[in-house]
N, C-alpha and C positions, 0 to 999 in steps of 0.2 A: 441577422440573416437566418433564413430557414431553408432546410432541405426538404423538398416535397418528393416523396417516392411513391410511385403508383405501380401496382401490378394489375395488368389489364389483359383483355382478350386481344390476340394479335391483329385481328382485322380492324380494330379501333384505332390503331396507332396513327394513321394518316388523318383521321377526323380530329383527333386530339392535337396533333401537331399544327394543323390548320387553325384550329380555334385558339391555341396558345399564341401562334404568330399574330392573330388578330388582336390580342391584348398586349403585344409587344415583347413576348418571350421568344428569344431566338436561340438560346442555348439549351439543348436537351441531350442527355446521355441515355441511351436505351440499348438493351440487349435481350436476347432470347433466354428465357428461363423455363423451368417446369416445376409444377407444384400442384397442390390440391388443398381445398378448404372443406367447408361443410359438405360439398357435393361428393367428396371422396372419389373423384375420378368419374368415369362413365363406362358404359358397355359399348363395344364396337363389334361389328359383324365383318369378318374377313373370310372370303371363300367358304361361306356357309357355316363357319364356326364363330361362336360368340366368345369374346374374351374381355377381361377387365383392364381398362387403362387407368392406372392409379395416378400417374403424374401427367397433368394436362398442360399443353404448351401455353405459355403466357409471355408477355413482354413486361420487363421491368424498366421504368423510366425514372430518372433522377433529374431534378431541377433545383438549383440554388437561387434564391431570390431575396431581395430586401424584405424585412419583416412586414412592411405595409402592403406588399404585393402578394403575400402568401395565401391569404384567404381567397382572393380573386383567382389565383392559379388553381387552388383546390376545387372551387366551385366550377371552374371551366372544365377541368378534367372530369369531375363527377358528371356534369351534364353531357359531355361528349362521349364518355365511356358507358353511360347507362343504356342498357338494352331492356332492362326490366326482367331479365332472366337470371337464374342462378349462375354464379361464376363470373359476374361482371368485374370483380376485383376488389382491391383495397387501396386506400391512400394513407400514407404515413407522413407526419410532419415532425421534424426534429430541429433543434437549434444547431447552428453551425458556429463554432468558435472563431475560426480564421480561414480565410481563403487567400491564396497567393498565386498570381499568374507567373508562371515560370519564365516566360520570355522577357517580360518587362520589369518584374519585381513588384508590380502593383499589388496592393493588398485590399482585402475585404470587399466592400461594395465597388470600389474602383476596378477590382479584378473580375467582377461579374460581366 
């Protein structure tokens, strides 16, 4: 099993969710996060004053999938999140050793 984590622009979450549903992915965990990468934030103008915003709002998504589905999920997220501008985000893929569904006790892929 693989865990696919994606840090994306907030306005892309619905596009990604729709595309993932189209390939059969129904379980996603997402939360609001803040961070910066190469762009190191951005300048904003508020009431005539410029100021630096170091931490940019993002969404972090986590999806655990069987090994054979991981690459399809990665490519689906990449295509749906891509705007071609700086700050589109990152995708991380890691191995998952064990999954347990609390309610039923199902394990690993049965728990997904």
